[in-house]
N, C-alpha and C positions, 0 to 999 in steps of 0.2 A: 166555214169550218169543215174539215174533211171528216168523212165518216170514220169512226173508230174501227181499227182492223180487228179481225177475229184473233182469239187467243192461240197460243201454242198449246196443243193437247199432248201431255206426256204421260205415258205409262211408266211406272217405276216397278221394274219386275225382275225377279230371280227366283226360279222354282226352288232353290236351296234356301232353307230358313237360316236365320241367325247371321245374316251377312250385312245387316245395318239398312235394310230397305226401308222400314218404317221410320227409322231415325233420320235417314236421308230425306224422305218425303216431308216430314214435319220441319226439319231445320233448314233445309234448302228452301222450302216455302217461306219460312220466317225470314230468311236472309234476303230473298227477293222482295218481301213485303217491306223490309227495312230500307230497301232501295227505291221504295215508292211504287213497286208493282202490285197489282191486284191479283190475288191467287184464290182459286177455288180447288179445294181438295176433296176428292171422291174417295172415301174409305171402302174398299171392296174386300177387305180381309175380315172373315167372320170373328177373329179375335178382337177387332175393334181397337187395336193398340194406337193407331194414328188419332182416333177420336179421343181416346183417353189421354194421350199426350198433349192435346189441345185443350184439355179441361172441359170436353163436352159431356154433360150430364143428361140432357134432354135428348133421348133417342126414340121418342114416339113414332117419328117418321124417319126412315133411314134409306140407305142404298137398296135394301130388300124391297121397300115399297116402290122404288124407282124402277127396279128391274122386274120384279115378279108381279107387282100389283098394278104397274102402269101409271104410277103418280107422276105428276109433272116435276121437272127438275127444280123449279122455283118453290114449289111446295115442300120439298125435302131438304132445302138448303137453309142453313143457319149460320149466323155470325159466330165468331169465336172471340175470345178475349185478346187475341193477338190481331192488332189493327191491320187490315189489309188482307186477312184470310177469312174466307167462308169455308164451310165444310158440309159435306153430306156424310153424316155418320153411319157407322156399321153396327150391326148387332149379330148375336150368334144365329139369328134366323137364316142368315146367308149360308150357313153350312149345309143347308139342304137344296141350295140353288141348283146344283147339277141334276139332282133327281126331279125337282119340280119343273125344270125347263127341258127335260129330255125329249118330251113330245111336241115341243114348240118349234114350229118350223122357222121362226125368226130368232131362234135362241142365241145366235152369235152376233146379231146386230141390234139388240135391244138398247145397249147403251148408246150406240151411234144414233139411233132413231131418237132417243131422249134428248141427245145434244142438238139434233137437227130441229127438233120441235122447240128448243129453247133459245133465248136471246143470251148469248155468252159474251157480248161485246163489252160488258163491265169489266171483264178479266183480261189480264195479260197472259196468264198461265193457268191451265187446268192440269192438275196432277192426279193421277189414279194410283193409289197404294194397292198393289195387287197381292193376292194371298201367296204363300210359298208353295205353290203347286201350279201345274199347267192346266187348270181347270176351266170350266166355261166362264167363270168370272174373269180369269186372266185373259182368255181369248176375247171376250167382250171388250176388254180394255184395249187389246191390240188392234181390234177391228175399228175402234172408235178413235184411236190416237194418230197424231201426226208421226210420232217417234216413241222409241223405248229407251229410257235411261236405266242402265245396268249397274247396280252396286256389286262390286267384286271384292270379297274378303281376301286380304293378303295372307294366304295359307296354301299349303300343298294341295294339288288337285283342283284349285279354284277354276282354271280354265277348262278342264274337263267337264265341270258342271255346267258350263255355258252352252255346250254343244246342243242339248235338247232344247233349250230356249231359242238358239239361233235357228234351229230346224223349224220350230214353231212359228218364228217371225217369217222365215222364208215361205212357209205354207200359207200364212195369212196374206203375205204380199202377192202370192201367186193366185190367191182366191178373192177374199172379201175386201182387202185394202191394199191396192197396188202401190200407194203412196207411202206406205209404212217404211220407216228407216230407223237405224240405230242412232239415237241422240248422242249417246256417248257412254263410256264405261268409267266408273269412278272407283278407285281403290279405297277400300274402307279397313278400318281396324289395323292401320299401318303402324308398325313399331319400329321406330328408328334405331332402337337398340338391338334389333333382331335382323341378323343377315337374311333370313328367309324372306322378310318383307321385301328387301331390295332384289332378291333373286326373283320373286313372283312379279314385282314390277317390271323387271327387265324382260322376263318372259311375256308379260302382257303387251308391253310396247313393241316387242319384236313381232308378236303374233297379230296384234290389233292396230298397231300404228297410231294414227292421229285420233282414232276413236277414243283413246285413253285420255282423260283429262289430266293436265299438268298437276292440278290440286289433288292432294291426297288427304284422306280423313284419317287422323291418327286415333290410336287407342287413347281414350281420355275419360277419366272417372266422372267429369261433369256431364258428358254426354249420357252416361249410364244413369246418373242421379236424377237429371232433369225430369224425365217422364214420371217418376214417383211423386213429383210435386206438381204434376200436370202443367208442366212448363216446357217451352222450347228451351234449348240451350242458350239461346241469345237472351232470353229473359232471365234464365237462372244464373248464368255467369258469362256475360258478354265479353269478358277478357280471356276466357279460357281458350286452350288451343283448338278444342273442338268447335267453338263458336267462330273463331277467326278462320278456321278451315272452311266452314260452311259459307261464310261471307265471301271467301276467295272463290269457292266454286260457283256461287251465284254470279259473281263478277265475270267469271270465265264463261259461263253459259250465256249471259247477256251480250258479251263481246262477240261470241261466236254468231248469235242471232243477228246482231247489228251488221257484222261483216257479211253475212249472207244476203241480208236486205239491200245492202249498198251495191251489190254486184249488178 
């Protein structure tokens, strides 16, 4: 039997808040898990919304312990009620990470070092839900990642907000992680009834080309309701347009990866 390959490590990032970043992390992970993929989700947002959305209550050990206290990845990882998804939860302790790490010479490679010291072969995908800022937490994710997936809200000035993130990605590529690339851009909160969404899509595709996924995530009340029940949208309402969109996105991502492997 051939040795299991390493997982695809993806940072899900956008320094602008409210663009569907955590919603994408949770539900894309759930959709991949439904396809039989094994997913590890690292919650790096001090708000801990990804942890809450997966129904995680035990946060005695968290991503804070992984980064700041030097805990082993295996010790801070726990199973979730979603079959196929494990999580490293977050707590508000992370909000002080930038201050606590400011004097640490290894401050931008802590997460990469934690991954290097761990056996990740049990997973197909590792997702890192980044905070809505270009903080040391986000930089740690970019340094540790193979690629960055960017949720882009279908609204005016959405592309302008990407410029700083792209600059940070370029800086990381020129420094600590030369292999980092853009995994893709997914349009979120897309409203078919609104001409603006179509205009933003056209602009994004003209500017970013094939980086923009064909799948678009719609505005959907089920997506908004699911976290309040500590569920993914696939568990909350598998037939909703939101659930179907994340299933389609998962299939598109896997197809892209399979195409790359076959080259």
